[in-house]
C-alpha positions as CSV (number, residue, x, y, z in Angstrom):
1,M,-0.3,30.4,-10.5
2,N,-0.1,27.9,-7.5
3,T,3.4,27.0,-7.2
4,F,2.9,25.1,-4.1
5,F,3.7,21.3,-4.0
6,C,2.6,19.3,-0.9
7,S,5.2,16.7,-1.4
8,D,8.2,19.3,-1.5
9,Y,6.7,20.8,1.7
10,S,6.6,17.5,3.6
11,R,10.3,16.7,2.7
12,Q,11.4,19.9,3.6
13,A,9.7,19.8,6.9
14,G,11.4,16.4,7.4
15,E,8.1,14.7,7.9
16,D,8.4,11.0,9.1
17,I,6.2,9.0,6.7
18,I,5.6,5.9,8.9
19,G,2.3,5.2,9.8
20,S,0.5,6.5,6.7
21,A,-0.4,3.3,5.0
22,T,-4.1,2.7,4.5
23,N,-5.6,-0.5,6.0
24,Y,-8.2,-2.4,3.7
25,Q,-9.6,-5.6,3.7
26,T,-9.7,-5.9,-0.1
27,Y,-8.2,-4.0,-3.2
28,I,-10.1,-4.1,-6.2
29,L,-7.9,-3.0,-9.2
30,V,-9.7,-2.3,-12.5
31,E,-7.7,-1.9,-15.7
32,C,-8.7,1.5,-17.4
33,P,-6.5,3.5,-19.7
34,P,-6.0,7.3,-18.8
35,P,-6.8,10.1,-18.8
36,W,-8.7,9.9,-15.4
37,T,-10.6,12.6,-13.9
38,S,-10.1,14.0,-10.5
39,E,-12.4,11.5,-9.1
40,A,-11.2,8.5,-11.1
41,F,-14.3,6.4,-11.4
42,N,-16.0,9.6,-13.1
43,S,-13.7,8.9,-16.0
44,K,-15.2,8.6,-19.4
45,W,-14.0,5.0,-19.8
46,V,-15.7,3.6,-16.7
47,P,-19.1,2.3,-17.3
48,E,-22.3,3.3,-15.3
49,N,-22.7,-0.3,-13.9
50,L,-19.3,-0.1,-12.2
51,R,-20.1,3.4,-10.7
52,I,-23.3,2.1,-9.3
53,L,-21.6,-1.0,-7.9
54,I,-18.9,1.2,-6.1
55,E,-21.5,3.4,-4.7
56,E,-23.4,0.4,-3.3
57,V,-20.0,-0.8,-1.8
58,K,-19.7,2.6,-0.2
59,R,-23.1,2.7,1.3
60,A,-22.7,-0.9,2.9
61,K,-19.3,0.6,4.2
62,L,-17.5,-2.4,3.3
63,P,-13.7,-2.4,3.7
64,I,-13.0,-2.3,0.1
65,R,-10.7,0.2,-1.8
66,F,-11.3,0.3,-5.8
67,L,-8.6,1.7,-7.9
68,L,-7.9,2.4,-11.5
69,I,-4.8,0.7,-12.7
70,A,-3.1,1.0,-16.5
71,N,0.2,-0.1,-18.0
72,D,1.7,1.1,-21.3
73,L,-0.5,-1.5,-23.3
74,S,-3.7,-0.8,-21.6
75,H,-5.0,1.6,-24.3
76,K,-3.9,-1.1,-27.0
77,V,-5.2,-4.3,-25.9
78,N,-8.7,-5.5,-26.5
79,Q,-9.2,-7.0,-23.0
80,T,-9.4,-5.7,-19.3
81,T,-7.4,-7.1,-16.5
82,L,-9.4,-7.2,-12.9
83,L,-7.2,-7.9,-9.9
84,I,-8.8,-8.6,-6.7
85,Y,-6.6,-8.7,-3.5
86,Q,-8.2,-9.9,-0.2
87,K,-6.3,-9.8,3.1
88,K,-5.3,-13.1,4.6
89,E,-6.7,-13.9,8.0
90,G,-4.4,-14.7,11.2
91,L,-0.7,-14.7,10.7
92,T,-0.1,-13.4,7.4
93,N,2.2,-12.1,4.8
94,G,-0.4,-10.0,3.0
95,Y,-3.1,-10.5,0.3
96,H,-4.3,-13.3,-1.8
97,K,-4.7,-12.4,-5.5
98,Q,-7.3,-13.3,-7.8
99,E,-7.0,-12.4,-11.4
100,F,-9.6,-12.1,-14.2
101,I,-9.2,-11.4,-17.8
102,L,-12.4,-9.7,-19.4
103,Q,-13.2,-8.8,-22.9
104,N,-14.0,-5.2,-21.8
105,I,-14.3,-3.1,-18.6
106,E,-18.3,-3.2,-19.0
107,Q,-17.9,-6.9,-17.6
108,V,-16.0,-6.0,-14.3
109,A,-19.0,-5.1,-12.4
110,A,-20.7,-8.4,-13.0
111,V,-17.7,-10.5,-12.0
112,V,-17.1,-8.2,-9.0
113,Q,-20.8,-8.7,-7.8
114,K,-20.4,-12.5,-8.2
115,W,-17.2,-12.2,-6.2
116,L,-18.9,-10.4,-3.6
117,W,-21.6,-13.1,-3.2
118,G,-19.0,-15.9,-3.1
119,I,-19.6,-16.9,-6.7
120,G,-16.7,-17.8,-9.1
121,S,-16.1,-16.9,-12.7
122,N,-14.6,-18.7,-15.6
123,S,-12.7,-15.7,-16.5
124,E,-10.3,-16.2,-13.8
125,V,-6.8,-16.9,-14.8
126,E,-3.2,-17.9,-13.4
127,T,-0.4,-15.8,-14.4
128,T,3.4,-15.7,-13.8
129,A,3.3,-12.5,-12.3
130,T,3.5,-12.7,-8.5
131,R,4.1,-9.0,-7.7
132,D,2.2,-5.9,-8.7
133,I,3.9,-2.5,-8.0
134,L,1.2,0.3,-7.9
135,V,2.6,3.8,-8.7
136,C,0.3,6.7,-8.2
137,T,0.5,9.0,-11.3
138,H,-3.0,10.5,-10.5
139,G,-2.2,14.0,-11.5
140,S,-5.7,15.5,-12.0
141,H,-6.4,14.6,-8.4
142,D,-3.0,16.0,-7.0
143,K,-0.2,17.7,-9.1
144,C,2.5,16.0,-7.1
145,C,1.6,12.7,-8.5
146,A,2.0,14.0,-11.9
147,R,5.3,15.9,-11.1
148,Y,6.9,12.9,-9.2
149,G,4.7,9.8,-10.0
150,N,5.0,10.0,-13.7
151,P,8.6,10.2,-14.1
152,F,9.0,7.5,-11.5
153,Y,6.7,5.3,-13.2
154,F,8.8,5.3,-16.3
155,H,12.2,5.0,-14.2
156,A,10.7,1.9,-12.4
157,T,9.6,0.4,-15.4
158,A,13.2,0.6,-16.8
159,T,14.5,-0.6,-13.4
160,I,12.3,-3.9,-13.4
161,S,13.3,-4.5,-17.0
162,N,17.2,-4.0,-16.2
163,L,16.8,-6.4,-13.3
164,D,15.0,-9.1,-15.6
165,L,12.2,-9.3,-12.8
166,D,9.7,-11.2,-15.2
167,N,7.6,-11.8,-12.1
168,V,6.9,-8.2,-11.4
169,R,4.5,-5.9,-13.1
170,I,4.4,-2.2,-12.8
171,W,1.0,-0.2,-13.1
172,R,0.0,3.5,-12.9
173,S,-2.6,3.9,-10.3
174,S,-5.2,6.3,-9.2
175,H,-5.2,8.1,-5.9
176,F,-4.7,5.7,-2.8
177,G,-3.7,8.4,-0.3
178,G,-0.5,10.2,0.5
179,H,0.3,12.6,-2.4
180,R,2.5,14.4,-0.1
181,F,4.9,11.3,-0.2
182,A,5.0,11.2,-4.1
183,P,6.4,9.3,-5.7
184,T,4.4,6.8,-3.7
185,L,3.6,3.2,-4.3
186,I,2.0,-0.2,-3.0
187,D,3.8,-3.3,-3.5
188,M,1.3,-6.2,-3.7
189,P,0.6,-8.9,-2.8
190,E,2.0,-7.8,0.5
191,G,0.3,-4.4,0.7
192,R,3.5,-2.3,1.7
193,Y,3.2,1.4,1.1
194,Y,6.5,3.5,0.1
195,G,6.7,7.2,-0.4
196,A,9.6,9.7,-1.4
197,V,11.1,6.7,-3.3
198,D,14.3,7.2,-5.5
199,G,16.1,4.9,-7.8
200,D,18.3,3.4,-5.0
201,S,15.5,2.7,-2.5
202,F,13.4,1.2,-5.2
203,T,16.0,-1.1,-6.4
204,S,16.5,-2.2,-2.5
205,I,12.6,-2.7,-2.2
206,L,12.5,-4.7,-5.3
207,T,15.5,-7.1,-4.5
208,R,15.3,-6.9,-0.6
209,T,19.0,-6.2,-0.6
210,G,21.2,-3.1,0.2
211,D,20.9,-0.9,3.6
212,I,18.0,-1.9,5.3
213,Q,18.1,1.7,6.9
214,C,16.8,3.1,3.9
215,L,13.4,2.2,4.9
216,Q,13.6,4.7,7.6
217,K,12.8,7.5,4.9
218,V,10.8,5.5,2.4
219,Y,8.7,3.0,4.3
220,R,4.9,4.2,4.9
221,G,3.9,1.2,6.6
222,W,2.0,-2.2,5.9
223,G,-1.5,-1.8,5.1
224,I,-2.6,-5.0,6.8
225,L,-1.8,-3.1,10.2
226,P,-3.4,-0.2,12.0
227,A,-1.3,2.9,11.8
228,A,0.4,2.5,15.4
229,L,1.3,-1.1,14.5
230,Q,3.0,0.1,11.3
231,I,5.5,2.3,13.8
232,L,6.2,-0.9,15.7
233,E,6.7,-3.1,12.5
234,R,9.4,-0.6,11.2
235,E,11.1,-1.0,14.3
236,L,11.3,-4.6,14.0
237,I,12.2,-4.6,10.4
238,L,15.3,-2.4,11.1
239,S,16.4,-4.8,13.8
240,Q,15.6,-8.1,11.8
241,G,16.8,-6.8,8.6
242,W,15.4,-8.1,4.9
243,D,14.5,-11.6,6.3
244,W,11.4,-9.8,7.8
245,F,9.9,-9.7,4.7
246,N,9.6,-13.6,4.7
247,Y,7.8,-13.7,7.9
248,K,4.1,-14.0,8.7
249,V,2.7,-11.3,11.0
250,A,-0.3,-10.4,13.1
251,G,-0.8,-7.4,15.4
252,K,-3.2,-5.5,17.5
253,V,-3.6,-2.6,19.8
254,L,-4.1,-3.9,23.3
255,E,-4.7,-0.7,25.3
256,Q,-5.1,3.1,24.5
257,S,-5.2,6.0,26.9
258,L,-8.1,8.3,26.8
259,D,-6.2,11.2,25.5
260,N,-4.5,9.0,22.7
261,N,-1.1,9.8,24.0
262,T,-0.1,6.3,24.9
263,I,-0.7,2.9,23.1
264,L,0.1,-0.5,24.2
265,A,0.6,-2.6,21.1
266,E,1.4,-6.5,20.3
267,L,3.0,-7.7,17.2
268,S,3.7,-11.3,16.7
269,F,5.6,-13.0,13.9
270,E,6.3,-16.5,12.6
271,K,9.7,-17.1,11.0
272,T,10.2,-19.5,7.9
273,S,11.5,-22.0,10.4
274,G,8.0,-22.0,11.9
275,S,9.2,-20.4,15.4
276,L,6.8,-17.6,16.7
277,Y,7.9,-14.6,18.6
278,T,5.6,-12.0,20.2
279,Y,6.7,-8.5,21.2
280,Q,4.8,-5.7,22.9
281,A,5.6,-2.1,23.0
282,K,4.7,1.1,24.5
283,L,4.0,3.7,21.8
284,V,3.8,7.4,23.0
285,K,2.8,10.6,20.9
286,D,6.0,12.2,20.0
287,I,5.6,16.0,20.3
288,T,8.8,16.6,18.6
289,K,7.3,14.9,15.5
290,T,4.0,16.6,15.4
291,Q,3.6,18.9,12.6
292,K,1.1,21.3,10.9
293,L,1.2,20.4,7.3
294,K,-0.9,20.8,4.0
295,S,-1.7,17.2,3.3
296,S,-2.3,17.9,-0.4
297,C,-1.5,20.7,-3.2
298,N,-5.2,21.9,-2.9
299,A,-5.5,21.9,0.8
300,A,-7.0,25.2,1.9
301,Q,-5.6,24.9,5.5
302,E,-2.9,22.9,7.3
303,T,-3.6,19.9,9.2
304,V,-2.2,18.9,12.4
305,I,-0.1,15.5,11.8
306,S,0.6,13.6,15.0
307,K,3.3,10.9,15.2
308,Y,4.0,8.1,17.7
309,T,7.3,6.8,18.5
310,V,8.4,3.5,20.1
311,A,9.3,4.3,23.7
312,S,9.9,0.8,24.9
313,L,9.7,-2.7,23.3
314,W,10.1,-6.2,24.8
315,L,9.7,-9.8,24.0
316,T,6.9,-11.5,25.7
317,S,6.9,-14.9,24.5
318,T,9.0,-17.3,22.1
319,K,7.9,-20.6,20.7
320,V,11.0,-22.1,18.7
321,M,10.3,-25.1,16.4
322,T,12.9,-27.9,17.0
323,Y,13.2,-30.7,14.6
324,S,14.5,-34.1,15.9
325,A,16.5,-36.4,13.6
């Protein structure tokens, strides 16, 4: 019997989980009750027309991530929720949500196809939910997401209820990467990834209160940014505090050495006052954080995981908004 759990291994090794959020332009979340097979969209409730559409999207290499989601009512209701989150351009605080309520999952492919063509649907709805938390519980894909994801999903459901956060929904989700950080979650519409989350850190994430330093251990990064920029962003979060989550951000890699050991990155942010700040940073590959790890429970071999660190950080421009009486 295989008793290896990649999440335990990662924690014991002290892996820094920053820079592991996946960068996608669009998330398409399809409500579908479990059980899910290892390849989620081969599950028995997923219709053939949706599988065909996903294959077409893959062949076209569109930056879209399809996920299955479910909550405690998914197997009881006679409707299917479809959520489409698309990244906002320029200075942004995350993704724009469109929500559709369909009679059944067979209708999903047609609505998504129309959306890809820029055609609207009369099944789009407005809801009071302004935040969707996706917890990976996809145990058939990696057993850590069953061992840690499932209990955390129940705990998180209770926490949201106890805090009376009526605008927050929680969903089970199929695999979105990072099983070795289980329990792992995505906080939409921002698109921030978290891992190795416990009760206290989850409460802080939900309420944006408590010790900001908890993000040193549980923040995987912001999915709107490339991996290197995620490291820089965490540095700025820790210096700016929870107010950072109200800012609009844009970032880019300016230069990268041929050996990938050094990166020059730039990150701009706009405060709620309208003031705009731009930082640049030199990121260097940190040999002390480079590790050989098994990236999943089923991995046959270890993978070299390289990490960067912020070697220097400087403010390059400031545009402060002033208001005259």
